[in-house]
N, C-alpha and C positions, 0 to 999 in steps of 0.2 A: 505495499500499500503505499511505503514513503517513495515510492519511486512516481508516483502518480500525481500527475499536475494538479496543485490545488485548486485551480480553476474548475477542475472536474470532480471534486469531491463535495458528496452531500455533506451537510451538517452533520449528521451522523460520523461519517468516515472522519471527517477532520476533528469531530469532538475526541472521539475513541483514540485516534494517532496521537492528539496533543496529551491526550491522557497519559498514553503510553511513553511519550517524549519524557512529560513530567517524571515519571515512575524512574526511568531510567536516569534521570539526574539527581532524583533525590537518594537512588540507591548509588550513587558515582559510578554506573554502568558506562559513562560515554568517555571518551577517550580525549584527551586536550585537543589530539589533531581532528576531529570530528566535532568538537564543542560550538566552533563558531557555525559551523553548516546545521547543527542539530537544531539551535537556538535562535538561527536564523528562519528555520523552517517553524518552529514552535509561534515566533512570533508572526507570520504569514496565516498560518492555521489558525490565531488568537483572531486574528482581523476577519479572517474570513469567517468565523462563527458569529462574531458581532455584528458584522455585516448584515449575515443571513439573519439572525435575530430581529434588528433594528428594522429592515425588510418587512419581513413577515409582519410584525408588529404594526408598521404603518398601513399595510394592507389589511389585516384584521381591523384596525381603525376605522378604514373607509368602508369597510364592509358594514361596520357597526353603526356608523354614520349615515350611510345610506339606508338601511334598515331603520334607523329613527330610534334605537336603542340605547 
């Protein structure tokens, strides 16, 4: 999954991969040589998840507004 372009990931895939990366970081399972790449990917995954959540929230709010709820 880590080789899949971030733009092609679903929220669930990105969230799961981010959680996996965080677990590896907590357990010191990432070598110094790979740390920059891993942290950069984690940051991009985090942004993707935030963007997807924000977008979904806006769409849901628009639907609620249209329904007059």
